[in-house]
C-alpha positions as CSV (number, residue, x, y, z in Angstrom):
1,M,0.0,0.0,0.0
2,V,1.9,3.0,-1.3
3,E,1.1,6.8,-1.5
4,P,1.9,8.8,-3.6
5,S,2.0,6.4,-6.4
6,P,5.5,5.1,-7.3
7,F,4.3,4.7,-10.8
8,T,3.3,8.1,-11.9
9,Y,4.1,10.5,-9.2
10,V,7.8,11.5,-9.2
11,C,9.0,11.3,-5.6
12,G,12.1,10.4,-3.5
13,Y,11.1,6.8,-2.9
14,M,9.9,6.0,-6.5
15,N,12.9,4.0,-7.5
16,R,12.9,2.1,-4.2
17,Y,9.4,0.9,-4.5
18,R,9.6,0.1,-8.3
19,N,12.8,-1.9,-7.8
20,T,11.4,-3.6,-4.7
21,I,8.3,-4.8,-6.6
22,R,10.3,-5.8,-9.6
23,F,12.7,-7.9,-7.6
24,L,10.0,-9.5,-5.4
25,T,8.2,-10.7,-8.4
26,E,11.4,-11.8,-9.9
27,A,11.9,-14.0,-6.8
28,G,8.5,-15.6,-7.2
29,V,6.6,-13.4,-4.7
30,E,2.9,-12.5,-5.6
31,V,2.5,-8.8,-5.2
32,M,-0.6,-6.6,-5.2
33,V,-0.1,-2.8,-5.0
34,V,-2.8,-0.6,-3.7
35,T,-2.1,3.1,-4.6
36,P,-4.0,6.4,-5.3
37,G,-5.9,6.4,-8.6
38,P,-8.4,8.9,-10.2
39,G,-10.3,10.9,-7.6
40,M,-11.3,14.3,-6.6
41,T,-10.9,17.3,-9.1
42,L,-10.3,20.7,-8.0
43,P,-10.4,24.0,-9.8
44,G,-6.9,25.0,-11.0
45,V,-5.4,21.8,-9.8
46,D,-4.6,18.9,-12.3
47,F,-2.8,15.9,-11.0
48,S,-4.7,13.5,-13.4
49,A,-1.3,12.3,-15.0
50,A,-0.2,11.2,-11.4
51,C,-3.5,9.2,-10.8
52,H,-3.9,6.9,-13.8
53,Q,-1.8,3.8,-12.8
54,P,-0.8,0.9,-14.9
55,A,-2.9,-2.3,-14.4
56,D,0.2,-4.3,-14.0
57,F,3.9,-3.5,-13.1
58,H,6.4,-6.3,-13.5
59,G,3.7,-8.9,-12.9
60,A,2.3,-7.0,-9.8
61,R,-1.4,-6.2,-10.0
62,V,-2.2,-2.6,-9.2
63,V,-5.4,-1.7,-7.5
64,Q,-6.4,2.0,-7.7
65,A,-8.0,3.8,-4.7
66,F,-9.9,7.1,-4.8
67,S,-7.4,10.0,-4.4
68,F,-7.4,13.5,-3.3
69,G,-4.8,16.3,-2.7
70,L,-3.9,17.9,0.6
71,P,-5.2,21.4,1.2
72,W,-1.7,22.9,1.5
73,Y,-0.2,20.6,-1.2
74,L,-3.0,20.0,-3.8
75,S,-0.7,18.5,-6.5
76,L,0.1,15.5,-4.1
77,P,-2.4,12.7,-4.8
78,L,-3.0,10.6,-1.6
79,S,-5.7,8.1,-0.7
80,F,-7.3,6.7,2.4
81,G,-7.4,3.3,0.6
82,L,-10.2,2.5,3.1
83,S,-13.4,1.2,1.4
84,P,-15.4,-2.0,1.0
85,R,-14.0,-2.5,-2.5
86,I,-10.4,-2.2,-1.4
87,Y,-11.0,-4.4,1.6
88,R,-12.6,-7.1,-0.6
89,E,-9.5,-7.0,-3.0
90,V,-7.0,-7.2,-0.1
91,K,-9.0,-10.1,1.5
92,A,-9.3,-12.1,-1.7
93,F,-5.5,-11.7,-2.2
94,Q,-4.9,-13.3,1.2
95,P,-1.6,-11.5,1.9
96,D,1.1,-13.1,4.0
97,I,2.2,-9.5,4.9
98,I,0.9,-6.0,4.4
99,H,3.6,-3.3,3.7
100,C,2.5,0.3,3.8
101,S,4.4,3.6,3.2
102,S,4.5,6.0,6.0
103,P,3.7,8.7,7.0
104,G,0.5,9.1,5.0
105,I,-3.2,8.7,4.9
106,M,-3.3,5.0,3.8
107,W,-1.6,3.8,7.0
108,L,-5.0,3.8,8.8
109,A,-6.4,1.4,6.2
110,A,-3.3,-0.8,6.4
111,L,-3.7,-1.1,10.1
112,I,-7.4,-2.0,10.0
113,Y,-6.9,-4.5,7.2
114,S,-3.9,-6.2,9.0
115,R,-6.0,-6.5,12.2
116,L,-9.1,-7.9,10.4
117,L,-7.0,-10.4,8.5
118,K,-4.6,-11.1,11.3
119,A,-1.7,-10.3,8.8
120,P,1.6,-9.0,9.7
121,L,2.0,-5.2,9.3
122,V,5.2,-3.4,8.1
123,Y,5.4,0.4,7.9
124,S,8.4,2.0,6.0
125,Y,9.1,5.4,7.1
126,H,10.2,7.8,4.2
127,T,9.2,11.4,4.9
128,H,10.3,12.9,8.1
129,V,7.3,15.2,8.5
130,P,8.2,16.7,12.0
131,E,11.3,18.2,10.2
132,Y,9.2,19.6,7.4
133,M,6.5,21.2,9.5
134,P,8.3,24.3,10.6
135,R,8.9,25.3,7.0
136,Y,5.1,25.3,6.6
137,A,4.4,27.4,9.7
138,M,3.1,24.3,11.6
139,T,5.5,24.1,14.4
140,L,2.6,24.0,16.9
141,F,1.4,20.7,15.5
142,I,4.8,18.8,15.8
143,P,4.0,17.1,19.1
144,A,0.7,16.0,17.7
145,M,2.5,14.7,14.6
146,W,4.8,12.7,16.8
147,A,1.9,11.3,18.8
148,I,0.2,10.1,15.4
149,I,3.6,8.6,14.3
150,R,4.0,6.8,17.6
151,F,0.5,5.4,17.6
152,F,0.7,3.8,14.0
153,H,4.4,2.7,14.3
154,T,3.9,1.1,17.7
155,A,0.9,-0.8,16.2
156,A,3.0,-2.3,13.4
157,H,4.9,-5.5,13.7
158,L,8.0,-3.9,12.1
159,T,9.0,-0.4,11.0
160,L,11.6,0.1,8.3
161,V,13.5,3.3,8.2
162,T,16.0,4.5,5.4
163,S,19.0,5.2,7.7
164,G,20.6,4.6,11.1
165,V,20.1,8.3,12.0
166,M,16.3,8.0,11.4
167,A,16.2,4.7,13.4
168,R,17.9,6.4,16.3
169,E,15.5,9.4,16.2
170,L,12.3,7.3,16.0
171,A,13.6,5.1,18.8
172,A,14.3,8.2,21.0
173,Q,10.6,9.2,20.5
174,S,9.5,5.5,21.2
175,A,7.9,5.7,17.7
176,P,8.2,2.7,17.8
177,P,10.5,1.0,20.4
178,A,14.0,0.1,19.0
179,K,13.2,-3.6,18.9
180,Q,10.5,-2.8,16.4
181,L,12.9,-1.0,13.9
182,D,15.2,-2.0,11.3
183,V,16.9,-0.2,8.5
184,W,15.7,-0.9,4.9
185,T,18.9,-1.5,2.9
186,K,19.6,1.1,0.3
187,G,20.1,0.4,-3.3
188,V,20.9,2.0,-6.6
189,C,21.2,0.8,-10.2
190,S,24.7,1.6,-11.3
191,D,23.9,0.6,-14.8
192,T,21.1,3.2,-15.1
193,F,23.4,5.9,-13.5
194,H,26.8,5.6,-15.1
195,P,29.6,8.0,-16.3
196,R,29.2,6.8,-19.8
197,F,26.1,9.0,-20.2
198,R,28.2,12.2,-20.1
199,S,27.3,14.3,-23.0
200,D,28.6,17.6,-24.5
201,A,25.0,18.4,-25.6
202,M,23.7,17.9,-22.1
203,R,26.5,20.2,-20.7
204,E,25.3,22.8,-23.2
205,R,21.8,22.6,-21.9
206,L,22.7,22.5,-18.2
207,S,25.1,25.5,-18.4
208,G,22.7,27.7,-20.4
209,G,25.1,27.6,-23.4
210,N,28.3,27.8,-21.4
211,P,29.6,24.2,-21.4
212,D,33.2,25.1,-20.3
213,A,32.1,26.6,-17.1
214,P,31.8,24.6,-13.9
215,I,28.3,23.1,-13.6
216,L,26.6,22.6,-10.3
217,L,23.6,20.3,-10.2
218,S,20.6,19.9,-8.0
219,V,18.0,17.1,-8.5
220,G,14.8,16.6,-6.8
221,R,11.5,18.1,-5.8
222,L,11.4,21.9,-5.8
223,G,9.9,22.5,-2.3
224,N,10.5,24.9,0.5
225,E,11.5,22.0,2.8
226,K,14.5,21.3,0.5
227,N,16.5,24.4,1.5
228,L,17.3,25.2,-2.1
229,K,17.5,29.0,-1.7
230,V,20.9,28.7,0.0
231,L,22.5,27.5,-3.3
232,K,22.3,31.1,-4.4
233,D,25.1,32.1,-2.0
234,I,27.1,29.0,-2.8
235,L,26.8,29.6,-6.5
236,A,28.0,33.3,-6.0
237,A,31.0,32.0,-4.2
238,V,32.3,29.8,-7.0
239,P,33.9,31.8,-9.9
240,G,32.3,31.3,-13.1
241,A,30.1,28.5,-12.0
242,R,26.5,27.7,-13.4
243,L,23.6,26.1,-11.5
244,A,21.1,23.7,-13.0
245,F,17.9,22.5,-11.2
246,V,16.4,19.2,-12.4
247,G,12.9,18.5,-11.2
248,D,9.7,20.4,-10.4
249,G,7.5,21.2,-7.5
250,P,5.3,23.8,-5.7
251,A,8.2,26.1,-5.1
252,R,9.3,26.4,-8.7
253,E,8.2,29.9,-9.4
254,E,9.4,31.2,-6.1
255,L,12.8,29.8,-6.7
256,K,12.8,31.2,-10.3
257,A,12.3,34.6,-8.8
258,H,14.9,34.0,-6.0
259,F,17.6,33.0,-8.7
260,A,16.6,35.7,-11.2
261,G,19.8,37.4,-12.5
262,T,22.1,34.4,-11.7
263,P,23.5,31.9,-14.0
264,T,20.8,29.3,-13.2
265,V,18.6,27.1,-15.4
266,F,15.5,25.2,-14.5
267,M,15.5,22.1,-16.6
268,G,12.1,20.7,-15.4
269,M,11.5,17.0,-15.0
270,M,13.8,14.5,-16.5
271,H,13.6,10.7,-16.8
272,G,15.4,7.8,-18.1
273,E,18.6,8.4,-20.1
274,E,18.1,12.1,-20.1
275,L,18.3,12.2,-16.3
276,S,21.2,9.7,-16.4
277,S,23.0,12.2,-18.8
278,A,22.2,15.2,-16.6
279,Y,24.1,13.5,-13.6
280,A,27.0,12.4,-15.7
281,S,27.5,15.7,-17.5
282,A,27.7,18.0,-14.5
283,D,30.8,18.7,-12.4
284,V,29.5,18.9,-8.7
285,F,26.3,17.7,-7.1
286,V,25.0,19.9,-4.4
287,M,22.5,18.7,-1.7
288,P,21.5,21.4,0.9
289,S,18.3,19.6,2.2
290,E,18.5,19.0,5.9
291,T,15.3,16.9,5.9
292,E,16.3,13.8,3.8
293,T,15.6,10.4,5.4
294,L,18.0,8.9,2.9
295,G,18.6,10.9,-0.3
296,F,18.4,8.6,-3.3
297,V,19.6,11.5,-5.5
298,V,22.9,11.4,-3.6
299,L,23.3,7.7,-4.4
300,E,22.4,8.4,-8.2
301,A,25.0,11.1,-8.4
302,M,27.6,8.9,-6.8
303,A,26.9,6.0,-9.2
304,S,27.2,8.6,-12.0
305,G,30.6,9.4,-10.9
306,L,29.7,12.9,-9.9
307,P,31.2,14.2,-6.8
308,V,28.8,15.3,-4.1
309,V,28.7,18.1,-1.5
310,A,25.9,17.6,0.9
311,V,24.8,18.8,4.4
312,R,25.7,16.6,7.4
313,A,22.0,15.8,8.3
314,G,19.4,13.1,8.1
315,G,20.3,10.0,6.3
316,I,23.1,11.6,4.1
317,P,26.1,10.8,6.6
318,D,25.2,7.1,6.2
319,I,25.9,7.4,2.5
320,L,28.9,9.7,2.5
321,T,30.9,7.9,5.1
322,K,34.5,8.8,3.9
323,Q,34.9,12.7,4.1
324,G,37.0,13.9,1.2
325,V,37.2,10.6,-0.3
326,T,33.8,9.5,-1.6
327,G,32.3,13.1,-1.1
328,Y,32.1,16.0,1.2
329,L,29.8,16.8,4.0
330,Y,29.4,20.4,5.6
331,E,27.9,21.3,8.9
332,P,24.2,22.5,8.9
333,G,24.1,26.2,8.3
334,N,27.8,26.5,7.5
335,Y,27.4,27.7,4.0
336,K,30.9,29.1,3.8
337,Q,32.2,25.5,4.3
338,A,29.9,24.2,1.7
339,A,31.1,27.0,-0.8
340,A,34.7,26.1,-0.1
341,Q,34.1,22.5,-0.8
342,V,32.2,23.2,-4.0
343,A,34.8,25.7,-5.2
344,G,37.6,23.3,-4.5
345,L,36.0,20.6,-6.6
346,A,35.0,23.1,-9.4
347,A,38.6,24.3,-9.7
348,S,40.2,20.8,-10.0
349,P,39.3,18.4,-12.7
350,S,41.7,15.8,-11.3
351,L,40.0,16.0,-7.8
352,R,36.6,15.7,-9.3
353,A,37.7,12.6,-11.2
354,Q,39.3,11.1,-8.2
355,V,36.3,11.7,-5.9
356,G,33.8,10.6,-8.5
357,A,35.6,7.4,-9.2
358,A,35.8,6.6,-5.4
359,A,32.1,7.5,-5.0
360,R,31.1,5.1,-7.8
361,K,33.2,2.4,-6.4
362,E,31.5,2.7,-3.1
363,V,27.8,2.6,-4.4
364,S,28.5,-0.3,-6.8
365,L,28.4,-2.4,-3.6
366,W,24.6,-1.5,-3.2
367,D,22.4,-3.4,-5.5
368,W,18.5,-3.5,-5.6
369,R,18.4,-7.2,-6.0
370,A,20.5,-7.7,-2.7
371,A,18.4,-5.2,-0.8
372,T,15.1,-6.9,-1.9
373,Q,16.5,-10.4,-1.0
374,H,17.3,-9.0,2.6
375,L,13.7,-7.6,2.8
376,L,12.3,-11.0,1.9
377,Q,14.7,-13.3,3.7
378,V,15.4,-11.3,6.9
379,Q,13.0,-8.4,7.5
380,Y,9.6,-9.7,6.4
381,P,10.1,-12.9,8.5
382,L,10.9,-10.7,11.5
383,A,7.5,-8.9,11.0
384,M,5.8,-12.4,10.6
385,A,7.3,-13.7,13.8
386,A,6.3,-10.6,15.7
387,A,2.8,-10.9,14.4
388,A,2.6,-14.7,15.3
389,A,3.4,-13.7,18.9
390,Y,0.9,-10.9,18.8
391,Y,-1.9,-13.0,17.4
392,G,-0.9,-16.1,19.3
393,R,-0.9,-18.3,16.4
394,T,1.5,-20.5,14.4
395,L,4.4,-18.8,12.5
396,G,3.7,-18.0,8.9
397,R,5.4,-20.1,6.3
398,V,8.0,-17.6,5.4
399,A,8.9,-16.8,9.0
400,R,8.9,-20.5,9.9
401,A,11.1,-21.4,7.1
402,A,13.5,-18.4,8.0
403,Q,13.9,-19.7,11.6
404,Q,14.6,-23.3,10.3
405,D,17.1,-22.1,7.7
406,G,18.9,-19.6,10.0
407,G,17.4,-16.6,8.2
408,S,17.2,-17.9,4.6
409,T,13.8,-18.5,2.9
410,A,15.3,-20.0,-0.1
411,A,13.2,-23.2,0.3
412,A,10.0,-21.5,1.5
413,P,6.9,-21.1,-0.7
414,A,6.7,-17.8,-2.3
415,P,4.7,-15.3,-0.1
416,A,2.2,-12.8,-1.1
417,A,2.8,-9.2,-0.2
């Protein structure tokens, strides 16, 4: 149960869910996906393109639930996923496990369905809403948000987070207790993101017609929570540099006004080889967001051989573990340090090549197939064992096989998720 949809709405965890579904079905798992489909239409808001889902994705059946947009973020299609029709679909599927994205609106339906069907429940926590709320003038609601997160995640049999930093923060809030937490292994496709996609034509586009200038790149949603305005000062501190934003979002026009008069281009959305080429054709990747639970764009940049300068916050330090070798971290708010790191890379092609090569070698160890096997063979059985204890019944077939085989489910029948 995933919202927003990983098939049509471009978001940070899109690649994670797409690849997880792909490699689960490849492993023989039956998968059904409940995700927002067509729904409420509002004047001046068109997210129809993000609501028409494929009927099938790599062999997984996709069930569409009625969708709507948040009052302060209307372009984000969400769904309660709570209706007799959806429940009949889930019940008929007879899931061995229910896995739901979090936070969201659909987590209520996931909890209800898991209790009615006595199925293990896994929430995977992707968006750290308490960190975002001050940027949307909602600071007073942070304690209430933590209470909601604590309620749902304590009710789950397992919560997956995207970094050790996030695991420690949720555990500190008992949302849920540490024993119900695990880190969902990261992954990136190092064939999709590769230095071979470097292109002179793409450099021409990213630089606004100045391909010999140092090109700084930012990829992701253009939202106020991403702290993107600080890149203006960093850009000004790097002689002759150009800045390219790849992505779209609610702050696009505000950002265009903020960067007016600077050598900055807004490329819009990119996909496939075009996106791969953008990564591989830039000189330095800059990541100022302090609210990332993981930061897949950092992994994609590293796989592309593009050196990264990022803030030491959220899940980023779990990725850039070798300061000055596989990339650079600066302290939150220390934009002079960030500018110095970017300027050093921009001025030295040999340093960029050295850091980019080390970064690619590092992420080549992280593969989506291996991450999905760990989910299937280790983490899902943990949830199944916890659910068995909770409901007081015999262990599920996957959890039982994992215990017998010391954590491997190679001989277990394929579960349904």
